[in-house]
C-alpha positions in Angstrom: -9.8 -3.9 2.2 -6.5 -5.9 2.4 -3.3 -5.1 0.5 -0.5 -7.5 -0.3 3.0 -6.2 -1.0 4.8 -8.5 -3.4 8.5 -8.1 -3.2 8.3 -6.8 0.4 11.4 -8.8 1.3 13.4 -6.3 -0.7 12.2 -3.5 1.5 13.2 -2.4 5.0 10.7 -2.4 7.8 10.2 1.3 7.6 9.9 1.3 3.8 7.2 -1.4 4.1 5.3 0.8 6.6 5.5 3.8 4.3 4.5 1.8 1.1 1.5 0.3 2.9 0.2 3.7 4.1 0.9 5.5 0.7 -0.7 2.7 -1.3 -3.8 3.1 0.9 -4.0 6.7 -0.3 -2.4 8.7 2.6 -0.4 11.8 1.8 3.2 12.2 2.9 2.1 14.4 5.7 -0.5 11.9 6.9 2.0 9.1 6.8 4.6 11.3 8.6 2.2 12.0 11.5 1.3 8.3 11.9 4.9 7.2 11.9 6.4 10.2 13.7 8.6 11.1 10.8 9.2 14.2 8.7 7.3 14.4 5.4 10.7 14.6 3.6 11.7 11.3 5.3 8.5 9.7 4.1 9.2 10.9 0.5 12.7 9.5 0.7 11.6 6.2 2.0 8.9 5.9 -0.6 11.2 6.8 -3.4 13.8 4.3 -2.2 11.2 1.6 -1.9 10.0 2.2 -5.5 13.5 1.9 -6.9 13.8 -1.6 -5.2 10.7 -2.7 -7.1 7.6 -4.1 -5.5 4.0 -4.8 -6.5 0.9 -4.0 -4.5 -2.2 -6.3 -4.8 -5.5 -5.2 -3.3 -7.6 -8.0 -2.1 -11.3 -7.2 -2.0 -13.6 -9.5 -0.1 -16.5 -11.1 -1.9 -18.4 -8.8 -4.2 -17.6 -5.6 -2.4 -17.9 -3.7 -5.6 -21.3 -5.0 -6.4 -20.4 -5.9 -10.0 -21.4 -9.6 -10.0 -25.0 -9.2 -8.8 -27.4 -11.3 -10.8 -24.9 -13.5 -12.4 -25.3 -17.2 -12.1 -22.5 -19.7 -11.5 -21.8 -21.8 -14.4 
C-alpha cells in the first residue's frame, strides 16, 4: 500500500511523519514509540496537522482488492 498526502507542503516534517503513521492505522502510542516521542506530543502534532488541512490518498496496486476479476476491458 502506498499513501499520498496532498497538502503536505503545509505540514512540518514531524507532522508529516505523524500523519503518515496515523493514517496507516497506528495508535498514538505506536507512533510515539516509532518516533521516540510522547503520546501527547503525537496527539498535538496530529491535531495541528489536521487544522492545516491535508488529504490522504491511498494508492492500491493493480487489483489488490480482487474486485475486478472476470471483467473484460471494453
